[in-house]
Residue, then its C-alpha position, 0 to 999 in steps of 0.5 A: m513401605a511407607t505408611y499412611n494414616l487413614e485421613e492422608q489414605e483418604k486425599i491421596d485416593g481422592m487424588k488418585s479418583w480427579w485423577e483419574s477422571y481428569g488428569t487427560s482434560v489437563i494434560l490435553i490443556v496444558s500441551v494447547v498451551i504451551a503449544s500457543y505459547a510456542g506457534t506465537q512466539g514462532w509468529q513473531y519470529y517469522q514477522q520480523q525474519q519478513r519484515t527484516q529481508s523486505a526490509d533488506l531487499y528494499v534498501l537493495l533496489q535504492q542501491v540498484q535504482q541510481s545505476e538506472d537501468a530499467v531491467k535491473i530494476n525491474d529483477a530487484a522490484h519484483l523481489l520484493l513483489e513477489g517474494y513479499p507483496s504484504s509489506g510496505y516495502a512492495p509497493r514502494a519498490a513497484m513505483i519506482a520500478a514504474r517510473a524507470n519503465f517510464d524513463a525507458g519508455d515502457i509505459k505498458t509495464a509502467k502502468g501495471n506496476l501502478q497499477w499493481v500499487l493500486d490492487n495491493a496496497k495498503e495505505e491509502e496515501l499512497k494509492d491517492l498518489v499512485r492514482l495520480r501518477l496513472a491517470g497522468l498516463l491515461l492522459d498522455e494516450e488521450k484517454y480522456n474519460e479513463a482518466l476522469k474516471l480514474l479521478d473520481t474515485r474517493h481520496g483524501e483530502a491533502f490531494a484534492g486539489l492536486y485531484a481536481d487541477l489534473k481533471g483540469d488538464i485533461n479536460v483541456a486535451a479533452g477539449r472540454n473549456a467549462e469543465a475544465q475552467l471549473a475544474y481548475q476553481t474546484a483546484i484554486n479552492m482546495l488547495g490555497t494561496n499557500n500551497n505552491y501549485y496553486n499560481m501555477v492552477q491560477m495561471k492556467l484559468d486565466a488563459l482559459g478565461e482568455i480562449s473564452e472571451 
């Protein structure tokens, strides 16, 4: 049996007393730290798996897109929208599906795809682009006020000229030439002479001026 001097025995007794008082707490703290670390590692692995799987599905969708088969494209896009709605690929999949449905003449479903992007996308630039496309569909349906309301939504400065241009088109279709002229002039001011759309918008504005004369 091991023998200890008085000083060593006092240290041992002190450690025993400390462990009896705080041992359970120490074990609990260590367990929490280990569980937290394992949880963090597990979550990071899960997120990486999600990114990889959503990327693979998007590549598959792009391949299916070449078929120009709206049914197949919708099926492939559905996998992303339902399985990975928070991924950056999901809104892009919805936009691809919208285009396929538009080309197939299914305007209602195309609008639903675009609305999905507005409701779920995190990237404001994508939402700005989708509003343009959705407003264009509403213009085709002669829902002028609804289209204008959509374009009045706050958007990025880079899209200001395009939004104003489309407002001009909508107002022309609605027979509101004065409002259209104002919108086209705003678009010209926003676009600048180096923009590819500048001359096109200027032609629209000039044509309206000739009608008003």
